[in-house]
N, C-alpha and C positions, 0 to 999 in steps of 0.2 A: 241826274235821277238815282242813280243805284248809290252813290257817296252819300247822299241825302238821307237815304235809308237808314245805311251804316251808321250815320253819325245821329241819328235820331235813336240808337241803341246805345251805342258807346258814350253817349253824353251822361248816361246815367254812371255813376261810380259802381256800383254792385257790378253791373253788365260789364263794365270793362276791366274791372279785377279779374272777375272770373273767365273771360277769352283770354286776356293777357296770360293769365295761369297756366290753360289748358294749352295755348300757344307754344309760351316757352316750354313744355313738355311735349311739343310734337305732336300733339294729339288730333291737330287739324279740325276744329269745331265751326259748325254752320250753323246759324239758325235756320228754321224749319217749320213747317204747320201753321198753326193759328197765329204766331206773332208777325210772321212775314206776311200771310194772307190779310191781317188786319192792317199792317202799314199800307201793302199795295190799294187797298180798300179806303185810306185814310180815316180807319178806325182805332179807338183807344188799345192798345197793347198792355195787357197785365201779366198774363203767364207767358214765360219764355220757354221756348223749347231749343234744344241744341242735339242736333246729330252730329254724331264724332266717329272718327276712322281709327277705334281702338278698342279694345275689350273692356268688359266693365271693371275687371280687376284692375286694370291699367289706370282706369279713372281713378278709382277707390283710393289706390296708390299715391296720386298724383292730389287729390282733396288732402288728404290725410298730413302728406308731406309740407303741404301749405296752411294745414289747421283749418280748414274749411270744413262746418258741419255738413252733413251726409245722412240720407236713408237710404239702405240698400234692399227694402223687402221686396223689390219687384227686378233683383239681379238677374234671377232667372231668365227675364224678358227681355233683356240685355239694357236696363232702364237705373239708374241712379239719382236720384233729386238731393240737390245742393241747396244749401242756404246761405246767402250772404246778406247778412243783417235780417229785413225784411222779406226780400228777392228771394222766390222760388226759382229753380232751375230743374228743367227735365232734361237729363242729359241720356242718350238715347244711343247705343252702339248701333254701326250701320248691320243690318241682317236682312234676312229673308226667311219668310214665314212657310214652314213645310208642315206638311200632313196636317193642315188646317181643318178644323170643325167647329162650325160656329165660332163662339169666341175662344175656344181652346187650341192650342195650335203651339208646335215645338219649332224651334228657330234655329236658324244657321248663320253665323258671323259673315260677314264678306268685307270685302276693303272698295266694292263696288258701288258707288253714289246711285247709278240706275236703277243697279238692282234693289236697292234699298228703297227707291222711291215706288218701286213697282208693286210694293206692299201695302201704300198707301192708297185711301178712299176716294179722292177727288181730283181732279188737276190742280185746282187752284191750293190744293194743301200740299203739293209735292214739291213747291220751289224752295230753293235754299239759298240763303243768303251769306257770304264769306264777309268776314270782317274789313277787306279790303273795297268793298262794296260791288264784288260780283255777283251777278245773280246766275243761279243754275236752276234752267227751266227743263226738264227733258218732255213733258207732255202740255207745252204752251198752255201753263196756268194762267201766264200773265195776260196772256191776249184772251182767255176764257174771261177772266175777271172783269178786263174792259169790256166784253161784248154781254157780259150779263148772263152768262151760260154755265150752267153747274153739269160738268161732265166726270163722268165714272172714268176710272182708269182700266182700262181692259176692258174684257166682256163685263156686261152688265150682271148678268145671272150668276156668274163664277164669284163675283164680287160681293153680291149680296147671300150668296152661300156661305160664304166665308165670314160673314160677319152679318148677322140680321138687323142689327142697329143702325145700320148703313140707311135702311129704308127713312128712320127715322131722322138720321143727320142729312141727308138729302131733303127732306121737307124744311129742317130746321135753318141750313143755309139759303134755302129760295128766300129766306128774311131778310138777307144779306143786301138785297138786289131791287130795285126800286120798280125796274121793268125785266121781270126774269123771262130768259126763255125756255120755253116748256118744249121737251121733246116728247111727242105724242107717246111715240113707241117706248121710250124708257118708261114715262108714267104708268103704261099697261102691264110692262112689266112688274114694276112695283107694288100694282095691286094685284096682280098675280100671288105675290109672295106674301103680302099682309100677314093675312090670318096664321099663316104657317109661322112666319116671324113671329106673333103674338104669343105662340104657344112654345118659343124657346127663350122669349126675354121675359126676366124679371118685372115684377111691378116698379120696381125703384129704378132702374137702367130705362123705363120708359119714361116714367115720372120727370128725372131729370133733362131728359133729351127737351121734354114739352116746356118743361120752367126755362130753359135756355132758350127756345123759339121766341119769347116774350122779349128778349134782350133786344134782337135785333130791330134795324130801323124799320123794316117793314113786315112786321109778322104776320099780317093778314093772309099773306103768301104760303105761307106756312100750312093754314087750318083752312082756306075754303080754294072751293073747286075752281079750278083756273079757267074754266069757262063759263062759269057763274060764280061773281064773286057774294052773291046770297046765299051759297049753297056749301055745308061743310063737306073738306075734304075726305074721300073714301077712308082714310085711316083715322081719321078722328071716330067715325062712325065706327068702324071695325074694331077700335080699340075701347072706345066705351061697350059695346055689346060683348065684347070678349071679358072684360073684366066684369061686368054685371053678371053675367054665366060664372066668373069664379067668386063672386061674392068680393070683389077687390076692396082691399085696404084705402082706409081715410085719406092718405095722402093723393092717390091716384083719383081720387072722386073729387078731392076740391080743385085739382089741376085740369080735370076736365070741365069741372063747373064753370070755371074760369076762362074756359076756350067758349063754352056755351054763351059768355056773355058779350063775344063779339059778335053773334047773328042776332 
């Protein structure tokens, strides 16, 4: 199974090229995040994220040596974007978030893979895949995908306070599952923090998350009350109320109207 997953990546020449370059430089790249999650779910992979056991400056030096195009605008957060032909690679150094306040954080680099995984949002997004086919799964993400269970890493309240957008990401990822297992206690906590989250998040961030919900195979789970499929979820109502009060901008208006069409 794992070798088949790796082959799915490495049969693409751009992926094989960047992995070969990084491994020759002993930077130890691993696939991570959405690309691994989508492979495990047998969904299309477009963007490829790589975690790497090296400082961004080492990554940049290696890319320059091999004449690979890159952007380093997110270098202070440990990320470098590399381009091979039309394929984009988000290469992020192993790190831990410190003194995090909402979406603003300071980082500290680490060499420990599990420490890096602890800063991620959900278990299914914390699975790493090495080029030799080895899956590194510190929080049972693969098992949770099979069980259609969306599980926060660590304490759910702390995770939300670290990044309020995770409330909307939670409902986005529910739409990945045909029959998601809902944790009633988790949903109550999300409900309690929703209005506070909307006060901290920009219209554009919320709009982007909502649009991504429509790309999933079962988007109804993102928008409906899971106890009554004919009712809108609390976050839909709260979002509309919040941005009406703020005279919300046209892009989000259209987005929320699109949600209304489902009911």
